[in-house]
C-alpha positions in Angstrom: -27.4 106.6 -22.7 -27.6 103.0 -24.2 -24.5 101.1 -24.0 -23.8 98.2 -26.5 -23.0 94.7 -25.1 -19.6 94.4 -23.1 -17.1 92.2 -24.8 -13.8 90.9 -23.3 -10.9 90.4 -25.5 -9.4 86.8 -25.2 -5.7 87.3 -24.4 -3.2 86.0 -26.8 -1.1 83.0 -25.6 2.0 83.8 -23.7 3.2 80.2 -22.8 6.4 78.9 -24.6 5.1 76.5 -27.2 6.8 73.1 -27.5 6.5 69.5 -28.6 7.7 66.4 -26.9 11.5 66.4 -26.5 12.0 63.1 -28.3 10.4 64.4 -31.5 11.5 66.5 -34.4 8.8 67.9 -36.7 9.3 69.1 -40.3 6.2 71.0 -41.4 5.9 71.8 -45.1 3.9 74.5 -46.7 1.9 74.5 -49.9 3.8 72.6 -52.7 1.5 73.3 -55.6 3.0 70.9 -58.2 6.6 71.8 -57.6 8.1 68.3 -57.3 11.6 69.8 -58.0 11.3 71.7 -54.8 10.0 68.8 -53.0 13.0 66.8 -54.0 15.4 69.5 -52.9 13.7 69.6 -49.7 13.7 65.9 -49.1 17.3 66.0 -49.6 18.0 68.8 -47.1 15.8 67.0 -44.6 17.6 63.7 -45.2 21.1 65.4 -44.6 19.9 66.5 -41.1 18.8 63.3 -39.7 22.2 62.1 -38.5 21.7 64.3 -35.3 17.8 63.8 -35.1 16.2 62.6 -32.0 14.4 59.1 -31.7 11.2 60.2 -33.5 11.0 62.4 -36.7 7.8 63.3 -38.7 7.3 65.4 -41.6 3.7 67.1 -41.8 2.4 68.2 -45.2 -0.3 71.2 -44.8 -2.1 70.5 -48.1 -2.4 71.9 -51.6 0.0 69.5 -53.4 -1.7 70.1 -56.8 -2.7 72.8 -59.2 -0.7 76.0 -60.4 2.6 74.1 -60.7 3.2 71.7 -63.8 4.2 68.3 -61.8 1.2 67.7 -59.6 0.9 64.2 -60.6 4.5 63.5 -59.6 4.0 65.2 -56.1 0.9 63.0 -55.6 2.8 60.1 -56.7 5.5 60.7 -54.3 3.5 61.5 -51.3 1.0 58.6 -51.9 4.0 56.3 -52.1 5.4 57.7 -48.7 8.6 58.3 -50.7 10.3 60.7 -48.1 13.3 60.5 -45.9 10.9 60.5 -42.7 7.5 59.1 -41.8 5.0 61.6 -43.2 1.5 62.8 -42.6 -0.4 64.6 -45.3 -3.3 66.9 -44.6 -6.0 68.0 -47.1 -6.0 71.5 -48.7 -8.7 73.2 -50.6 -7.2 72.2 -53.9 -7.2 68.6 -53.0 -11.0 69.1 -52.2 -11.8 70.9 -55.4 -10.2 67.9 -57.3 -12.3 65.4 -55.4 -15.4 67.6 -56.0 -14.6 67.4 -59.8 -14.8 63.6 -59.6 -18.4 63.9 -58.6 -19.7 67.0 -60.4 -18.7 68.3 -63.9 -19.6 71.8 -63.0 -16.8 72.1 -60.5 -14.4 72.3 -63.6 -15.7 75.9 -64.2 -14.2 76.9 -61.0 -11.1 74.5 -61.0 -9.8 75.7 -64.2 -9.5 79.2 -62.7 -7.6 78.3 -59.8 -4.7 76.1 -61.5 -6.5 72.9 -62.1 -5.7 72.7 -65.9 -2.0 72.3 -64.8 -2.9 69.3 -62.8 -5.0 67.8 -65.6 -2.1 68.4 -68.0 0.3 66.6 -65.6 -2.0 63.5 -65.9 -1.9 63.9 -69.7 -5.5 65.0 -70.1 -6.3 67.4 -73.0 -7.6 70.6 -71.5 -8.1 72.5 -74.7 -11.9 72.4 -74.6 -12.1 73.0 -70.7 -9.9 76.1 -71.1 -12.6 77.6 -73.4 -15.3 76.6 -70.9 -16.6 73.6 -72.9 -17.0 69.9 -72.4 -16.8 69.6 -68.6 -18.4 66.3 -68.9 -15.6 65.0 -71.0 -13.1 66.4 -68.7 -14.8 64.5 -65.8 -14.7 61.3 -67.8 -11.0 61.6 -68.6 -10.2 62.4 -64.9 -11.9 59.2 -63.8 -9.9 57.3 -66.6 -6.5 58.8 -66.2 -6.1 59.3 -62.4 -4.5 56.2 -60.9 -6.8 54.7 -58.3 -3.9 54.9 -55.7 -3.8 58.7 -56.3 -7.5 59.1 -55.8 -7.5 57.0 -52.7 -4.6 59.1 -51.3 -6.7 62.3 -51.9 -9.9 60.7 -50.4 -8.1 59.8 -47.0 -6.3 63.1 -46.4 -7.4 64.1 -42.8 -8.1 67.8 -42.1 -6.0 68.3 -38.8 -3.3 67.1 -36.6 -2.3 68.2 -33.1 1.0 67.8 -31.3 2.1 69.3 -28.1 1.2 73.1 -28.2 0.7 73.2 -32.1 -2.4 72.6 -34.2 -1.8 71.9 -38.0 -4.2 72.7 -40.7 -4.2 73.9 -44.2 -5.9 77.4 -43.9 -6.6 78.1 -40.3 -9.5 78.0 -37.8 -12.5 80.1 -36.9 -11.7 82.2 -33.9 -13.6 81.4 -30.6 -14.8 78.1 -31.9 -13.1 75.1 -30.1 -10.6 73.3 -32.1 -12.5 70.0 -32.0 -15.6 71.7 -33.3 -14.1 73.4 -36.3 -15.9 73.3 -39.6 -14.3 71.4 -42.4 -14.6 74.1 -44.9 -13.0 76.6 -42.6 -10.1 74.4 -42.1 -9.2 74.3 -45.6 -10.3 77.8 -46.8 -10.9 80.5 -44.1 -8.8 83.6 -44.5 -9.7 87.1 -43.2 -11.4 86.1 -40.0 -8.6 83.9 -39.0 -5.7 85.9 -40.3 -6.9 89.2 -38.5 -7.8 87.5 -35.2 -5.4 88.1 -32.1 -7.2 85.5 -29.8 -5.7 82.6 -28.3 -6.8 79.6 -30.2 -5.8 77.2 -27.5 -2.7 76.1 -29.6 -0.4 77.8 -32.0 -1.9 77.3 -35.4 0.5 76.3 -38.1 -1.0 76.8 -41.6 -0.4 77.5 -45.3 -3.1 78.7 -47.9 -2.5 82.4 -47.8 1.0 83.1 -49.5 3.3 85.5 -47.8 6.7 87.0 -48.7 8.2 85.5 -45.6 7.2 83.0 -43.0 4.9 84.8 -40.6 5.4 84.1 -36.8 2.4 85.6 -34.7 1.6 84.8 -31.1 -1.3 82.6 -32.0 -0.3 81.3 -35.5 2.5 80.5 -37.9 2.1 80.8 -41.7 4.5 78.9 -43.8 3.1 79.4 -47.4 5.7 81.3 -49.5 4.0 80.8 -52.8 6.4 78.1 -54.2 4.8 77.8 -57.6 5.8 81.5 -58.1 8.6 82.2 -55.8 10.7 79.0 -56.2 10.7 78.9 -52.4 9.2 75.8 -50.5 9.3 76.5 -46.8 9.4 74.1 -44.1 9.1 74.9 -40.3 11.1 72.7 -38.0 10.0 72.2 -34.5 12.0 70.4 -31.7 11.3 70.8 -28.0 10.7 74.6 -27.7 12.9 75.5 -30.6 11.7 76.4 -34.1 13.6 77.3 -37.2 13.0 77.6 -41.0 14.3 75.3 -43.6 13.9 76.1 -47.4 14.2 74.6 -50.8 
């Protein structure tokens, strides 16, 4: 009888996840051009700060643009750090696609299918030809001309990850069984099935967006807070303080 290779299942973490006691974290899911929901959430967070600990930080998980109609307003606000708390903004796959479009006109063929035209319209760029699959070179020229340098600099400098306490923050997720400090950038902003189906302990609780869900998902090894704001009118924020966690929505 021939036996296949024996594999052990890595156990799921059972420790109580926490962050430093003097810190409150607000973690915001995919905004996708919904500047109106971002404004409402900022108001809710601002009203909570009276009883906040010494340090308060808001982490945005990426995908600020596309699909929703006010992407330029979202980028303007975040690049100006116009928020009730200190903020850190991570990179999503949609920001990466926009950056790629600056360099290669062929990217417009893909970008227009995933909500990129709404972003171009928000910057007052004519998309009539691009929507027909034409004149990508012209659209790229318009992109360079119309996007403020501050917005492009903001997109270029977005980091992929942040770690605080027992939590690891990224846009899409991580590749199972690969150390967190050796994750591939493409996985961090675009992975789905291998990560979402995995039950292994990643070393930290992964907080992510990227894959819309009806309700925030709390799993032993991950938390998903993308509730599809551009379609559902619900922008979800995870609030972490010590070992407690709760949901705030706009």
